[in-house]
N, C-alpha and C positions, 0 to 999 in steps of 0.2 A: 322542787319549787321553781317555777320558771319566772324569768324576769319580765316585768311589765313595761318598764320604761327604757328608753335608750341608755340612760345613765346606769340603770341596774345591769343591763346587758354588757355595757362597757366594763363595769367593775368585775362581773363574773368572768369575762373574757381575759381581763388583765390578771385576775387571781389564778385562773387556770394556766395561763402562760407562765406565770412565775413559779407555780408548783411543778410544771413540766421541766423547767430549766434546772431547778435545784442549784446547788453550789457545785458546779462542775470544776474539777481540778484543772488548773492551768497547765498546759503541756508545752514543752519546748519544741519548736518546729525547725528553727534554723539559728545558727550563731556564726558570725564571721567578722571580718574586718578588711583592711586594705590588703590587696594582693600585690606581690612583687612583680607579677606579670604586667601590671598597669604602668610600671616604670620602664617599659621597653625602650622608649625614646631616650631616657636618661642612661640606660645601660649601653645602648648603641653609641650615644655621644661619648660616653666614658671610654668605650673601646676605641673609637676613632682618635680621641685625644691621646690615649695610651700609645697607639701606633705612631702618632706624630711625635710624642715625647721620646719614644724609642729611636726614631730616626734622628731627632735633634741631639740625642745623647752622644752620637758619633762626633758631632762638632763641638758640643759643650757637655762634657761628662756630668757636671753637677745637675743638669736638667733631669737626669734619670731618677733623682731623688723625688721628683714630683709625682712619679707613678704611684708609689705606695700612698702618698698623701692624697692623691686623687681618689683612690679606691677606698681609703679610710673615710673620706668625706662622703662618698656615695653610699658606703655602708651605714654611716650615721644617718643620712637622709632616709634611707630605707627603714632603718630601725625606728626612727621617729614616726614615720608614717604608719608603720605596722603596729607600734605599741601605743600610739596616741588615740586610736579610735577602735571601738568594739561595738558590734550590734548584736542584739538578740531579738528573735521573733517568737512569741508564744501565741497560743490560741486567743489571747485577750489583749496583749500589749506588744508594742514595739519599743524596745529599750535601747537607747543610744548613750554610750559612755565615751567621753572624750577627755583628753589631757593625760599628761604623764606625771608631773609633780602634783598638780591639783586636778583631781578626777571629778568631773561633773557628770552626773547621771540624769537623763531625762527620759520620762516614760510617756508614750503616746498611746492612748487607748485605740485599739484596732478599729473600733466603730467610728472613731473620729477621723480616720484616714479617708480623704475624699477621692484622691487620684494617685495612681502609681504609673510612672513612665520610666523608660530607660533609653540611654543613648549609647551607641557604639560606632566607632570609626571602622575603617576597613581592617586595619591591623588588629584592633580590639576584637572584632568579630572572629578573626582567625585564632586569637588567643583565648577567646571566651570570657573576656572581662569587659567592664563598662561602668557607666554611672547611672544610678537610680535616683529619681526625683520623687519624693513623697510630698503631696499637698494634703494638708489636714486643717481641721478647725481648731487644733491645739494652739493656745496663745503663745507659748514659748518657742515653738517651731512650726509656724504655718507652712513653711517649705523647708524640707530637710533634703540635703544632697549627700548621697552615699557614693563616694568616688572609689574607683579601683576594686569593684566587687567581682570576684571570680564566680563564674556560672550565673552571670547577670540575668539571663532570660529566665532560668528556673527560679531564682530568688524573687524577681519581680512578679512572676506568676504566682508564687507561693504567698507573697504579701497580699496581692490582689484577691486571691482565692479565699484567704482567711478573713479579709476585710468583708467580702461579699457574704460569706457564711455567717459571720458575726452580726452583720446588719439584718440578714434574714431571720436569724435566731432571736434577736432582740426586738425586731420590728413588730409593731402591732398594727395590723391592717384594718382600716376602717370598714372594708367590705365584709369582714368576718363578724362584725358587730350587729 
């Protein structure tokens, strides 16, 4: 039976599209968090301060006690950044978890992601890390910034590819009606 009105053709097209999609299983595509390589400036500064403290230890021996304290503080800063944020990308959602003592999980539907950009400085390009910015129509996170992402180019491309694929899959084109 063929549809006579545009309304009937629209319903048939929508029903056919829904039956084609089915309930596809959600697949994990990427998971990650903050990379220690993004703290290159902090590590370099820590090294320079350590050299200065070693030199100062000859004049004032108690200053040498500051070296382990410095590296313990740097280790704590790294652990906080590493443990406080986690990201997961699936074929349908981008999941952002933040916090250590209080964990907050936010989900953004991939179809709601509007734009994906990334930034890298010169040294970040050499190390392969950077910052990804995701703009979306999600109310809780209209703009999400992912700092210190290792393999930033591949991750940004993966997010953009899955976004485009999901929009094409769920999109209903008026021309086909």
